C-alpha beads as a LAMMPS data file, in Angstrom:
LAMMPS data file: protein, C-alpha beads

505 atoms
504 bonds

1 atom types
1 bond types

-500.0 500.0 xlo xhi
-500.0 500.0 ylo yhi
-500.0 500.0 zlo zhi

Masses

1 110.0

Atoms # bond

1 1 1 -21.275 99.769 -3.728
2 1 1 -24.343 101.996 -2.917
3 1 1 -25.869 104.471 -5.230
4 1 1 -27.725 107.180 -4.653
5 1 1 -30.656 105.169 -5.695
6 1 1 -29.991 103.195 -2.620
7 1 1 -30.011 106.279 -0.180
8 1 1 -33.342 107.456 -1.623
9 1 1 -35.008 104.371 -1.054
10 1 1 -33.760 104.758 2.894
11 1 1 -35.212 107.846 3.329
12 1 1 -38.534 108.932 5.123
13 1 1 -40.017 112.313 6.545
14 1 1 -37.881 114.223 9.375
15 1 1 -40.471 115.782 10.595
16 1 1 -41.765 113.278 13.071
17 1 1 -41.910 114.863 16.898
18 1 1 -43.280 113.527 20.112
19 1 1 -42.398 114.415 23.806
20 1 1 -40.777 112.885 26.537
21 1 1 -43.862 110.816 28.819
22 1 1 -41.019 109.665 31.678
23 1 1 -37.616 108.590 32.562
24 1 1 -36.021 105.345 34.111
25 1 1 -32.743 104.921 35.231
26 1 1 -30.466 105.541 31.776
27 1 1 -33.763 105.511 29.793
28 1 1 -36.297 107.407 28.435
29 1 1 -39.604 107.233 27.018
30 1 1 -41.400 109.446 24.257
31 1 1 -45.500 109.365 23.629
32 1 1 -46.278 110.178 20.040
33 1 1 -42.859 109.311 18.229
34 1 1 -44.104 106.530 15.279
35 1 1 -40.352 106.000 14.413
36 1 1 -38.279 102.622 14.303
37 1 1 -36.000 100.615 16.281
38 1 1 -32.537 101.889 15.783
39 1 1 -33.493 105.376 14.431
40 1 1 -31.694 108.145 15.752
41 1 1 -33.338 111.026 17.722
42 1 1 -32.850 114.495 19.512
43 1 1 -34.235 115.481 22.863
44 1 1 -34.608 119.126 23.284
45 1 1 -33.848 120.600 26.523
46 1 1 -33.991 124.394 27.559
47 1 1 -30.650 124.700 28.716
48 1 1 -27.940 122.872 26.913
49 1 1 -27.675 121.410 23.393
50 1 1 -29.767 118.259 22.367
51 1 1 -29.382 115.366 23.603
52 1 1 -28.923 112.674 20.760
53 1 1 -30.654 109.435 21.965
54 1 1 -31.395 105.980 19.647
55 1 1 -34.717 104.219 19.607
56 1 1 -34.383 100.433 21.329
57 1 1 -37.695 99.906 21.320
58 1 1 -41.408 100.054 22.350
59 1 1 -43.585 99.424 25.439
60 1 1 -47.223 99.853 25.262
61 1 1 -48.002 103.237 23.538
62 1 1 -44.532 104.461 24.161
63 1 1 -40.786 104.648 22.144
64 1 1 -38.206 103.937 24.782
65 1 1 -34.726 105.468 24.280
66 1 1 -31.018 105.213 24.896
67 1 1 -29.740 108.765 25.469
68 1 1 -25.929 108.681 23.801
69 1 1 -25.085 111.225 26.416
70 1 1 -25.850 112.916 29.679
71 1 1 -29.824 113.447 30.195
72 1 1 -29.216 116.284 32.873
73 1 1 -32.147 118.888 32.019
74 1 1 -34.377 116.775 30.449
75 1 1 -38.021 117.183 31.719
76 1 1 -41.389 115.584 31.114
77 1 1 -42.987 117.255 27.860
78 1 1 -39.654 117.803 26.158
79 1 1 -39.833 117.477 22.471
80 1 1 -38.277 114.790 20.860
81 1 1 -37.473 114.993 17.278
82 1 1 -36.471 112.265 14.443
83 1 1 -32.867 112.812 13.190
84 1 1 -32.571 110.052 11.049
85 1 1 -33.361 106.354 10.565
86 1 1 -30.822 104.852 8.200
87 1 1 -27.394 104.583 9.335
88 1 1 -24.855 105.363 7.146
89 1 1 -21.300 105.456 7.382
90 1 1 -18.960 107.732 5.110
91 1 1 -15.848 105.774 3.685
92 1 1 -12.824 105.782 1.329
93 1 1 -9.257 105.523 1.019
94 1 1 -8.892 108.787 3.187
95 1 1 -9.920 106.903 5.977
96 1 1 -6.151 105.022 6.263
97 1 1 -4.284 106.306 9.071
98 1 1 -7.251 107.927 10.499
99 1 1 -9.095 107.403 13.991
100 1 1 -12.530 107.549 13.808
101 1 1 -15.475 107.450 16.894
102 1 1 -18.352 105.031 17.118
103 1 1 -20.060 106.781 14.308
104 1 1 -17.216 107.453 11.683
105 1 1 -16.387 110.561 12.769
106 1 1 -12.464 111.405 12.565
107 1 1 -11.443 112.578 16.225
108 1 1 -7.601 112.672 15.897
109 1 1 -7.625 116.228 15.476
110 1 1 -6.358 116.616 12.152
111 1 1 -8.380 117.735 8.722
112 1 1 -11.638 115.882 8.172
113 1 1 -10.811 113.833 5.014
114 1 1 -12.874 113.695 1.992
115 1 1 -14.751 110.681 1.788
116 1 1 -17.513 110.463 -1.091
117 1 1 -18.815 106.864 -0.411
118 1 1 -21.404 105.782 2.100
119 1 1 -22.020 102.272 3.088
120 1 1 -24.906 101.289 5.576
121 1 1 -23.905 100.369 9.244
122 1 1 -26.215 97.408 9.222
123 1 1 -26.574 95.112 6.210
124 1 1 -27.032 91.339 5.679
125 1 1 -23.928 89.335 5.496
126 1 1 -23.137 87.277 2.135
127 1 1 -25.238 84.252 1.119
128 1 1 -23.592 81.158 2.527
129 1 1 -23.953 79.722 -1.075
130 1 1 -22.119 82.496 -2.897
131 1 1 -19.117 82.194 0.148
132 1 1 -15.438 80.889 -1.446
133 1 1 -13.745 78.079 0.186
134 1 1 -10.952 79.386 2.451
135 1 1 -7.981 78.140 0.468
136 1 1 -4.854 80.577 1.227
137 1 1 -2.765 81.068 4.329
138 1 1 -2.116 84.693 5.708
139 1 1 0.735 85.406 7.606
140 1 1 -0.003 87.077 10.636
141 1 1 3.649 88.189 11.606
142 1 1 3.407 85.638 14.731
143 1 1 5.209 82.628 14.874
144 1 1 3.594 80.813 17.019
145 1 1 0.339 81.605 15.151
146 1 1 1.324 80.868 11.745
147 1 1 3.593 77.519 12.556
148 1 1 0.943 75.793 14.912
149 1 1 -2.271 77.792 14.247
150 1 1 -2.232 78.636 10.872
151 1 1 -5.235 80.550 9.429
152 1 1 -6.573 81.584 6.232
153 1 1 -7.978 84.470 4.453
154 1 1 -11.211 85.059 5.439
155 1 1 -11.016 82.913 8.522
156 1 1 -12.907 83.955 11.862
157 1 1 -10.600 83.457 14.946
158 1 1 -11.333 83.995 18.671
159 1 1 -8.153 85.185 20.876
160 1 1 -9.237 84.426 24.562
161 1 1 -7.846 85.454 27.642
162 1 1 -8.276 87.173 31.010
163 1 1 -7.340 90.659 31.817
164 1 1 -3.751 91.716 31.564
165 1 1 -2.642 88.731 29.524
166 1 1 -1.560 90.356 26.383
167 1 1 -4.391 90.293 23.868
168 1 1 -4.123 93.977 22.738
169 1 1 -0.384 93.463 22.271
170 1 1 -1.014 90.534 20.284
171 1 1 -3.235 92.234 18.456
172 1 1 -1.026 95.028 17.649
173 1 1 1.440 92.682 16.536
174 1 1 -0.343 91.279 13.872
175 1 1 -1.641 94.775 12.421
176 1 1 2.205 96.031 12.298
177 1 1 3.007 92.619 10.525
178 1 1 0.455 90.931 8.974
179 1 1 0.282 90.420 4.956
180 1 1 -3.407 91.913 4.791
181 1 1 -3.462 94.761 2.963
182 1 1 -5.604 96.806 5.521
183 1 1 -6.412 96.546 8.714
184 1 1 -9.423 97.931 10.609
185 1 1 -9.366 98.446 14.767
186 1 1 -11.945 98.430 16.709
187 1 1 -11.251 99.219 20.341
188 1 1 -14.743 99.034 22.174
189 1 1 -15.123 99.684 25.991
190 1 1 -11.134 99.982 26.199
191 1 1 -9.805 102.718 29.164
192 1 1 -9.582 106.230 27.115
193 1 1 -5.599 106.263 28.643
194 1 1 -4.986 102.949 26.725
195 1 1 -6.282 104.484 23.525
196 1 1 -3.160 106.505 22.781
197 1 1 -1.031 103.803 24.279
198 1 1 -2.332 101.589 21.994
199 1 1 -1.883 103.848 18.672
200 1 1 1.426 105.445 19.384
201 1 1 3.355 102.421 21.409
202 1 1 2.050 99.305 20.221
203 1 1 0.881 100.400 16.771
204 1 1 3.101 102.715 15.578
205 1 1 3.313 104.709 12.540
206 1 1 4.077 101.353 10.804
207 1 1 0.942 99.992 11.805
208 1 1 -1.273 103.194 11.511
209 1 1 -0.050 103.548 7.879
210 1 1 -2.861 101.272 6.493
211 1 1 -5.351 101.259 9.228
212 1 1 -8.493 102.746 10.205
213 1 1 -8.728 102.556 14.048
214 1 1 -12.582 102.925 15.757
215 1 1 -12.813 104.049 18.960
216 1 1 -15.541 103.808 21.969
217 1 1 -14.099 104.470 25.576
218 1 1 -15.790 102.595 28.465
219 1 1 -17.413 105.794 29.712
220 1 1 -19.312 106.221 26.461
221 1 1 -23.369 104.829 26.261
222 1 1 -24.103 101.194 25.280
223 1 1 -25.758 102.126 21.835
224 1 1 -22.284 103.982 21.046
225 1 1 -20.102 100.699 22.620
226 1 1 -22.368 98.413 20.201
227 1 1 -22.465 101.014 17.091
228 1 1 -18.489 101.083 17.481
229 1 1 -18.309 97.544 16.120
230 1 1 -20.712 97.752 13.501
231 1 1 -19.170 100.542 12.332
232 1 1 -15.900 98.956 12.061
233 1 1 -17.703 96.183 10.558
234 1 1 -19.084 98.211 7.691
235 1 1 -15.638 100.173 6.932
236 1 1 -13.867 96.624 6.478
237 1 1 -16.981 95.215 4.120
238 1 1 -16.179 98.710 1.817
239 1 1 -12.414 97.546 1.223
240 1 1 -13.271 94.003 1.104
241 1 1 -15.828 95.199 -1.929
242 1 1 -12.658 97.182 -3.304
243 1 1 -10.900 93.514 -3.674
244 1 1 -8.486 93.952 -0.851
245 1 1 -7.347 91.551 1.336
246 1 1 -8.626 92.778 5.244
247 1 1 -7.635 92.140 8.766
248 1 1 -10.229 93.013 11.149
249 1 1 -9.200 93.396 14.703
250 1 1 -12.020 93.919 17.248
251 1 1 -11.383 94.373 21.060
252 1 1 -13.367 93.070 22.670
253 1 1 -16.185 90.967 21.773
254 1 1 -17.079 91.008 25.490
255 1 1 -17.579 94.399 25.804
256 1 1 -19.769 94.534 22.678
257 1 1 -21.745 91.131 24.143
258 1 1 -22.007 93.904 27.528
259 1 1 -23.255 96.679 25.481
260 1 1 -26.416 94.490 24.089
261 1 1 -27.076 93.248 27.374
262 1 1 -27.442 96.829 28.832
263 1 1 -29.571 97.942 26.007
264 1 1 -31.714 94.621 26.203
265 1 1 -32.274 94.678 30.093
266 1 1 -33.198 98.413 29.442
267 1 1 -35.754 97.620 26.924
268 1 1 -37.398 95.164 29.268
269 1 1 -36.035 91.907 27.912
270 1 1 -35.652 89.051 30.520
271 1 1 -32.368 88.220 31.380
272 1 1 -31.172 84.545 30.648
273 1 1 -27.990 82.988 31.192
274 1 1 -25.779 85.092 34.050
275 1 1 -27.836 88.067 33.014
276 1 1 -27.464 88.002 29.366
277 1 1 -30.926 88.897 27.668
278 1 1 -31.934 86.726 24.447
279 1 1 -30.748 89.537 21.853
280 1 1 -27.152 89.078 22.623
281 1 1 -27.359 85.653 21.112
282 1 1 -28.670 87.317 18.315
283 1 1 -26.323 90.223 17.501
284 1 1 -23.245 88.180 18.027
285 1 1 -23.263 85.852 14.733
286 1 1 -25.030 88.734 13.006
287 1 1 -21.721 90.816 13.465
288 1 1 -19.328 87.892 12.800
289 1 1 -20.933 86.290 9.849
290 1 1 -20.573 89.468 7.898
291 1 1 -16.969 89.347 7.996
292 1 1 -15.096 86.086 5.685
293 1 1 -14.527 85.636 2.226
294 1 1 -16.246 86.426 -1.031
295 1 1 -15.492 86.738 -4.808
296 1 1 -14.051 89.972 -4.532
297 1 1 -11.914 89.994 -1.049
298 1 1 -11.905 88.925 2.188
299 1 1 -11.858 90.124 5.790
300 1 1 -9.841 87.595 8.321
301 1 1 -11.299 88.588 11.504
302 1 1 -10.032 88.429 15.226
303 1 1 -12.142 88.493 17.841
304 1 1 -10.039 89.132 21.592
305 1 1 -12.687 87.755 24.114
306 1 1 -12.211 88.708 27.685
307 1 1 -12.780 85.266 29.760
308 1 1 -14.673 86.436 32.937
309 1 1 -12.846 84.868 36.234
310 1 1 -10.544 82.806 33.686
311 1 1 -13.935 80.315 33.330
312 1 1 -14.004 79.071 29.744
313 1 1 -17.228 77.949 29.764
314 1 1 -19.169 81.397 30.997
315 1 1 -21.401 82.150 28.211
316 1 1 -20.116 84.774 25.764
317 1 1 -17.230 82.376 25.474
318 1 1 -18.933 79.471 24.722
319 1 1 -21.378 81.038 22.218
320 1 1 -18.194 82.589 20.420
321 1 1 -16.237 79.573 20.380
322 1 1 -18.771 77.509 18.373
323 1 1 -19.359 80.304 16.110
324 1 1 -15.592 80.788 15.201
325 1 1 -13.317 78.603 12.849
326 1 1 -10.834 78.550 15.879
327 1 1 -9.771 79.954 19.250
328 1 1 -6.353 80.963 20.356
329 1 1 -6.066 80.739 23.955
330 1 1 -3.777 82.914 26.137
331 1 1 -2.581 81.565 29.540
332 1 1 -2.277 83.746 32.601
333 1 1 0.536 81.415 33.793
334 1 1 2.890 82.014 30.644
335 1 1 2.008 85.664 30.846
336 1 1 3.738 85.501 34.503
337 1 1 6.508 84.267 33.561
338 1 1 7.134 86.470 30.825
339 1 1 6.502 84.305 28.117
340 1 1 5.471 86.523 24.800
341 1 1 3.321 85.827 23.167
342 1 1 1.499 83.958 25.772
343 1 1 -0.225 81.574 23.549
344 1 1 -1.328 78.187 25.136
345 1 1 -0.653 76.065 22.514
346 1 1 -2.345 72.679 23.828
347 1 1 -5.629 74.476 24.501
348 1 1 -5.581 76.550 20.905
349 1 1 -7.058 75.386 17.817
350 1 1 -7.514 76.414 13.987
351 1 1 -10.046 74.433 12.541
352 1 1 -9.339 75.483 9.107
353 1 1 -5.309 74.441 9.375
354 1 1 -5.554 70.889 7.942
355 1 1 -7.059 72.882 4.315
356 1 1 -4.302 75.070 4.566
357 1 1 -0.906 73.445 5.499
358 1 1 1.171 70.825 3.748
359 1 1 1.262 67.277 5.241
360 1 1 5.127 67.901 6.487
361 1 1 3.685 71.281 8.300
362 1 1 1.137 69.153 9.968
363 1 1 3.223 66.343 10.974
364 1 1 5.771 68.896 12.301
365 1 1 2.475 70.796 14.419
366 1 1 1.074 67.671 15.629
367 1 1 5.009 66.513 16.606
368 1 1 5.185 69.442 18.604
369 1 1 1.578 69.629 20.138
370 1 1 2.251 66.200 21.580
371 1 1 5.544 67.248 23.191
372 1 1 4.001 70.112 24.635
373 1 1 1.065 67.997 26.127
374 1 1 3.354 65.033 27.073
375 1 1 5.245 67.446 29.218
376 1 1 2.412 69.216 30.406
377 1 1 0.530 66.067 31.720
378 1 1 4.172 65.047 33.705
379 1 1 4.851 68.180 34.701
380 1 1 4.373 68.099 38.657
381 1 1 6.516 65.097 38.435
382 1 1 9.240 66.560 36.427
383 1 1 9.336 69.909 38.779
384 1 1 9.919 67.887 41.595
385 1 1 12.416 65.368 40.668
386 1 1 10.238 62.527 40.791
387 1 1 10.147 61.486 37.040
388 1 1 13.295 59.114 35.830
389 1 1 14.465 59.052 32.322
390 1 1 13.640 56.058 30.180
391 1 1 10.075 55.692 31.845
392 1 1 8.413 57.241 29.071
393 1 1 10.231 57.632 25.938
394 1 1 7.838 60.529 24.817
395 1 1 8.211 62.199 27.814
396 1 1 12.006 62.125 27.598
397 1 1 11.716 63.887 24.266
398 1 1 9.674 66.631 25.287
399 1 1 12.248 67.322 28.316
400 1 1 15.109 67.416 25.769
401 1 1 13.341 69.715 23.132
402 1 1 11.221 71.603 25.492
403 1 1 14.244 74.678 25.806
404 1 1 13.537 74.753 21.794
405 1 1 9.892 74.654 21.280
406 1 1 9.903 77.454 23.728
407 1 1 12.658 79.348 21.616
408 1 1 10.151 78.972 18.589
409 1 1 7.380 80.127 20.728
410 1 1 9.101 83.174 21.990
411 1 1 9.027 86.239 20.363
412 1 1 10.211 90.013 21.014
413 1 1 7.287 92.213 20.329
414 1 1 8.986 94.095 18.008
415 1 1 10.020 91.175 16.014
416 1 1 8.074 90.147 12.881
417 1 1 8.153 86.861 11.391
418 1 1 6.336 85.951 8.059
419 1 1 4.559 82.300 7.127
420 1 1 7.552 80.738 4.997
421 1 1 10.021 81.153 8.156
422 1 1 7.632 80.080 10.451
423 1 1 7.056 76.981 8.542
424 1 1 10.544 76.330 7.544
425 1 1 11.436 76.480 11.567
426 1 1 8.522 74.546 12.608
427 1 1 9.921 71.863 10.704
428 1 1 13.582 72.123 11.258
429 1 1 12.204 71.838 15.050
430 1 1 10.413 68.806 14.639
431 1 1 12.910 66.890 12.746
432 1 1 15.489 67.519 15.423
433 1 1 16.471 64.589 17.371
434 1 1 17.407 64.972 20.894
435 1 1 20.308 63.136 22.804
436 1 1 18.822 59.767 23.712
437 1 1 18.477 58.786 27.364
438 1 1 19.890 55.511 28.417
439 1 1 17.496 53.041 29.670
440 1 1 15.903 53.416 33.011
441 1 1 18.156 51.957 35.420
442 1 1 21.501 51.997 33.605
443 1 1 24.213 54.334 34.696
444 1 1 27.779 54.351 33.222
445 1 1 30.725 56.726 33.958
446 1 1 29.217 59.040 31.255
447 1 1 26.120 59.587 32.230
448 1 1 24.385 60.680 35.361
449 1 1 20.451 60.934 36.722
450 1 1 19.765 64.811 36.076
451 1 1 18.174 66.273 38.907
452 1 1 14.919 68.088 37.338
453 1 1 13.581 69.985 40.472
454 1 1 12.780 73.352 41.755
455 1 1 17.021 73.603 42.060
456 1 1 17.460 72.568 38.621
457 1 1 14.466 73.981 36.707
458 1 1 14.119 74.713 32.969
459 1 1 15.539 78.058 32.524
460 1 1 13.787 80.174 29.929
461 1 1 15.237 82.926 28.682
462 1 1 12.575 85.322 27.252
463 1 1 12.087 88.915 25.420
464 1 1 11.249 90.463 28.635
465 1 1 14.568 89.498 30.088
466 1 1 17.344 91.329 28.618
467 1 1 20.058 90.324 30.655
468 1 1 18.909 86.752 31.746
469 1 1 20.078 84.893 34.941
470 1 1 20.157 81.104 35.127
471 1 1 18.961 79.303 38.424
472 1 1 21.882 77.184 38.091
473 1 1 24.530 78.662 35.630
474 1 1 25.941 81.652 34.425
475 1 1 24.416 83.411 31.796
476 1 1 25.326 81.993 28.044
477 1 1 26.665 84.431 25.558
478 1 1 24.234 83.133 23.072
479 1 1 20.650 84.906 22.075
480 1 1 18.986 86.302 24.761
481 1 1 15.675 86.044 23.539
482 1 1 16.170 82.411 22.150
483 1 1 19.037 80.742 24.184
484 1 1 17.658 77.994 26.407
485 1 1 19.466 75.565 28.884
486 1 1 18.430 72.028 29.242
487 1 1 18.669 70.990 33.184
488 1 1 21.409 68.337 33.286
489 1 1 24.246 68.432 35.731
490 1 1 26.656 70.851 35.697
491 1 1 29.287 68.281 33.788
492 1 1 26.543 67.092 31.447
493 1 1 24.913 70.421 30.530
494 1 1 23.625 70.479 26.829
495 1 1 23.219 73.973 24.682
496 1 1 20.340 74.541 22.689
497 1 1 20.980 76.661 19.710
498 1 1 19.435 79.655 19.055
499 1 1 16.274 80.193 17.297
500 1 1 18.088 82.247 14.106
501 1 1 20.528 79.072 13.564
502 1 1 17.167 76.962 13.139
503 1 1 15.634 79.190 10.975
504 1 1 18.964 79.140 8.576
505 1 1 18.900 75.665 9.061

Bonds

1 1 1 2
2 1 2 3
3 1 3 4
4 1 4 5
5 1 5 6
6 1 6 7
7 1 7 8
8 1 8 9
9 1 9 10
10 1 10 11
11 1 11 12
12 1 12 13
13 1 13 14
14 1 14 15
15 1 15 16
16 1 16 17
17 1 17 18
18 1 18 19
19 1 19 20
20 1 20 21
21 1 21 22
22 1 22 23
23 1 23 24
24 1 24 25
25 1 25 26
26 1 26 27
27 1 27 28
28 1 28 29
29 1 29 30
30 1 30 31
31 1 31 32
32 1 32 33
33 1 33 34
34 1 34 35
35 1 35 36
36 1 36 37
37 1 37 38
38 1 38 39
39 1 39 40
40 1 40 41
41 1 41 42
42 1 42 43
43 1 43 44
44 1 44 45
45 1 45 46
46 1 46 47
47 1 47 48
48 1 48 49
49 1 49 50
50 1 50 51
51 1 51 52
52 1 52 53
53 1 53 54
54 1 54 55
55 1 55 56
56 1 56 57
57 1 57 58
58 1 58 59
59 1 59 60
60 1 60 61
61 1 61 62
62 1 62 63
63 1 63 64
64 1 64 65
65 1 65 66
66 1 66 67
67 1 67 68
68 1 68 69
69 1 69 70
70 1 70 71
71 1 71 72
72 1 72 73
73 1 73 74
74 1 74 75
75 1 75 76
76 1 76 77
77 1 77 78
78 1 78 79
79 1 79 80
80 1 80 81
81 1 81 82
82 1 82 83
83 1 83 84
84 1 84 85
85 1 85 86
86 1 86 87
87 1 87 88
88 1 88 89
89 1 89 90
90 1 90 91
91 1 91 92
92 1 92 93
93 1 93 94
94 1 94 95
95 1 95 96
96 1 96 97
97 1 97 98
98 1 98 99
99 1 99 100
100 1 100 101
101 1 101 102
102 1 102 103
103 1 103 104
104 1 104 105
105 1 105 106
106 1 106 107
107 1 107 108
108 1 108 109
109 1 109 110
110 1 110 111
111 1 111 112
112 1 112 113
113 1 113 114
114 1 114 115
115 1 115 116
116 1 116 117
117 1 117 118
118 1 118 119
119 1 119 120
120 1 120 121
121 1 121 122
122 1 122 123
123 1 123 124
124 1 124 125
125 1 125 126
126 1 126 127
127 1 127 128
128 1 128 129
129 1 129 130
130 1 130 131
131 1 131 132
132 1 132 133
133 1 133 134
134 1 134 135
135 1 135 136
136 1 136 137
137 1 137 138
138 1 138 139
139 1 139 140
140 1 140 141
141 1 141 142
142 1 142 143
143 1 143 144
144 1 144 145
145 1 145 146
146 1 146 147
147 1 147 148
148 1 148 149
149 1 149 150
150 1 150 151
151 1 151 152
152 1 152 153
153 1 153 154
154 1 154 155
155 1 155 156
156 1 156 157
157 1 157 158
158 1 158 159
159 1 159 160
160 1 160 161
161 1 161 162
162 1 162 163
163 1 163 164
164 1 164 165
165 1 165 166
166 1 166 167
167 1 167 168
168 1 168 169
169 1 169 170
170 1 170 171
171 1 171 172
172 1 172 173
173 1 173 174
174 1 174 175
175 1 175 176
176 1 176 177
177 1 177 178
178 1 178 179
179 1 179 180
180 1 180 181
181 1 181 182
182 1 182 183
183 1 183 184
184 1 184 185
185 1 185 186
186 1 186 187
187 1 187 188
188 1 188 189
189 1 189 190
190 1 190 191
191 1 191 192
192 1 192 193
193 1 193 194
194 1 194 195
195 1 195 196
196 1 196 197
197 1 197 198
198 1 198 199
199 1 199 200
200 1 200 201
201 1 201 202
202 1 202 203
203 1 203 204
204 1 204 205
205 1 205 206
206 1 206 207
207 1 207 208
208 1 208 209
209 1 209 210
210 1 210 211
211 1 211 212
212 1 212 213
213 1 213 214
214 1 214 215
215 1 215 216
216 1 216 217
217 1 217 218
218 1 218 219
219 1 219 220
220 1 220 221
221 1 221 222
222 1 222 223
223 1 223 224
224 1 224 225
225 1 225 226
226 1 226 227
227 1 227 228
228 1 228 229
229 1 229 230
230 1 230 231
231 1 231 232
232 1 232 233
233 1 233 234
234 1 234 235
235 1 235 236
236 1 236 237
237 1 237 238
238 1 238 239
239 1 239 240
240 1 240 241
241 1 241 242
242 1 242 243
243 1 243 244
244 1 244 245
245 1 245 246
246 1 246 247
247 1 247 248
248 1 248 249
249 1 249 250
250 1 250 251
251 1 251 252
252 1 252 253
253 1 253 254
254 1 254 255
255 1 255 256
256 1 256 257
257 1 257 258
258 1 258 259
259 1 259 260
260 1 260 261
261 1 261 262
262 1 262 263
263 1 263 264
264 1 264 265
265 1 265 266
266 1 266 267
267 1 267 268
268 1 268 269
269 1 269 270
270 1 270 271
271 1 271 272
272 1 272 273
273 1 273 274
274 1 274 275
275 1 275 276
276 1 276 277
277 1 277 278
278 1 278 279
279 1 279 280
280 1 280 281
281 1 281 282
282 1 282 283
283 1 283 284
284 1 284 285
285 1 285 286
286 1 286 287
287 1 287 288
288 1 288 289
289 1 289 290
290 1 290 291
291 1 291 292
292 1 292 293
293 1 293 294
294 1 294 295
295 1 295 296
296 1 296 297
297 1 297 298
298 1 298 299
299 1 299 300
300 1 300 301
301 1 301 302
302 1 302 303
303 1 303 304
304 1 304 305
305 1 305 306
306 1 306 307
307 1 307 308
308 1 308 309
309 1 309 310
310 1 310 311
311 1 311 312
312 1 312 313
313 1 313 314
314 1 314 315
315 1 315 316
316 1 316 317
317 1 317 318
318 1 318 319
319 1 319 320
320 1 320 321
321 1 321 322
322 1 322 323
323 1 323 324
324 1 324 325
325 1 325 326
326 1 326 327
327 1 327 328
328 1 328 329
329 1 329 330
330 1 330 331
331 1 331 332
332 1 332 333
333 1 333 334
334 1 334 335
335 1 335 336
336 1 336 337
337 1 337 338
338 1 338 339
339 1 339 340
340 1 340 341
341 1 341 342
342 1 342 343
343 1 343 344
344 1 344 345
345 1 345 346
346 1 346 347
347 1 347 348
348 1 348 349
349 1 349 350
350 1 350 351
351 1 351 352
352 1 352 353
353 1 353 354
354 1 354 355
355 1 355 356
356 1 356 357
357 1 357 358
358 1 358 359
359 1 359 360
360 1 360 361
361 1 361 362
362 1 362 363
363 1 363 364
364 1 364 365
365 1 365 366
366 1 366 367
367 1 367 368
368 1 368 369
369 1 369 370
370 1 370 371
371 1 371 372
372 1 372 373
373 1 373 374
374 1 374 375
375 1 375 376
376 1 376 377
377 1 377 378
378 1 378 379
379 1 379 380
380 1 380 381
381 1 381 382
382 1 382 383
383 1 383 384
384 1 384 385
385 1 385 386
386 1 386 387
387 1 387 388
388 1 388 389
389 1 389 390
390 1 390 391
391 1 391 392
392 1 392 393
393 1 393 394
394 1 394 395
395 1 395 396
396 1 396 397
397 1 397 398
398 1 398 399
399 1 399 400
400 1 400 401
401 1 401 402
402 1 402 403
403 1 403 404
404 1 404 405
405 1 405 406
406 1 406 407
407 1 407 408
408 1 408 409
409 1 409 410
410 1 410 411
411 1 411 412
412 1 412 413
413 1 413 414
414 1 414 415
415 1 415 416
416 1 416 417
417 1 417 418
418 1 418 419
419 1 419 420
420 1 420 421
421 1 421 422
422 1 422 423
423 1 423 424
424 1 424 425
425 1 425 426
426 1 426 427
427 1 427 428
428 1 428 429
429 1 429 430
430 1 430 431
431 1 431 432
432 1 432 433
433 1 433 434
434 1 434 435
435 1 435 436
436 1 436 437
437 1 437 438
438 1 438 439
439 1 439 440
440 1 440 441
441 1 441 442
442 1 442 443
443 1 443 444
444 1 444 445
445 1 445 446
446 1 446 447
447 1 447 448
448 1 448 449
449 1 449 450
450 1 450 451
451 1 451 452
452 1 452 453
453 1 453 454
454 1 454 455
455 1 455 456
456 1 456 457
457 1 457 458
458 1 458 459
459 1 459 460
460 1 460 461
461 1 461 462
462 1 462 463
463 1 463 464
464 1 464 465
465 1 465 466
466 1 466 467
467 1 467 468
468 1 468 469
469 1 469 470
470 1 470 471
471 1 471 472
472 1 472 473
473 1 473 474
474 1 474 475
475 1 475 476
476 1 476 477
477 1 477 478
478 1 478 479
479 1 479 480
480 1 480 481
481 1 481 482
482 1 482 483
483 1 483 484
484 1 484 485
485 1 485 486
486 1 486 487
487 1 487 488
488 1 488 489
489 1 489 490
490 1 490 491
491 1 491 492
492 1 492 493
493 1 493 494
494 1 494 495
495 1 495 496
496 1 496 497
497 1 497 498
498 1 498 499
499 1 499 500
500 1 500 501
501 1 501 502
502 1 502 503
503 1 503 504
504 1 504 505
């Protein structure tokens, strides 16, 4: 914990002044202002309060400033005064259940909390050799992640998806149901309307009770959006240093990169790949490496990544995939089908799962992955009725098991799960032996070749369909969010047990 000696060591004289020399676009340049990069200054103006600004660099003899509000009324010659050089965040247990701005000040119209501790907004990451191994799994409350993408305390994961696929809803589900002691949630570049929706509708009182929400909306200047990410990380570090297991949820890292791109280009950096300057590729690892496990506590981080144009190779997605300990890909196709959470298991991976799960759990997860991959590879043939049962035994099993796998992966928004039940249900699912298909070309009175095509498509009854309607049969009295049907002909239809039957098996 930082004490008074640390605060005094970072103090410098504040009576340093300069004058505005020019403005260009969203930046200003001051003459005679010898302050450090990252310092906060204020620009005096004749009408209205002073304009706060952040030092982002230097050009010749001028100091470049990025205003934190409108520069209306600022002209050449106006005085610029240093406010502070070291950025500190007030922290404490009183922050739990509160909403703060990018600087850590509460904005939820409640009485200001009494916070007696201060931590620096930017600090070095823990030493690489002092980090303990990630050896204990964390329960996220999401069955698909706990079962097939098991994560550990101190792991860093990315949630990669396009717009409108359910990233925020998935993060809120984790905040409500995870086994972490404290949640720190950073909403960077979000629409103002979505902030209250996320807090009151998605997160709710249950999720807010042990959470701190840091907000910087899309209309705020780039330094504020970038600052929100560092403030949230600093708050998470404080709780980790108290010996707690912290879940850091940041939505989204793409907007953090965009904010740094805006600052870098304004400071005169040359654009590189797709307009991102080199500083972006330095800021992202600095932010991510501060999380993880220490000998005292852990920060398990989930960063959402907005994949522009559904291009997984775009620069931000590409560099984050290499920095993180795994990635969870959300599919727009599954989201369009009402499949929540829309996790594409085949395209997702947790790099630490082999060291966290037992051999039985790994075998069950591998079997489900193989079946999903086999079904996807032959999906076109299956959908048009060109696939003949008995051609490939793995595909036959994938077709028969697909409804049960979907029942495992689909989860209602308000439905919670835990690590033990997810693993038990997964192993029960993997041990299920579907009814075998007869050899290719063998037909008898007890078997009729199933017509697998558009008119006999697999019926998925998901959580978004309270009254599911089958394309080729009447609704079943089984659980509406778990029951599924395998598309055999009318006289040979199989019912798959609901997921609660699997869990209790």
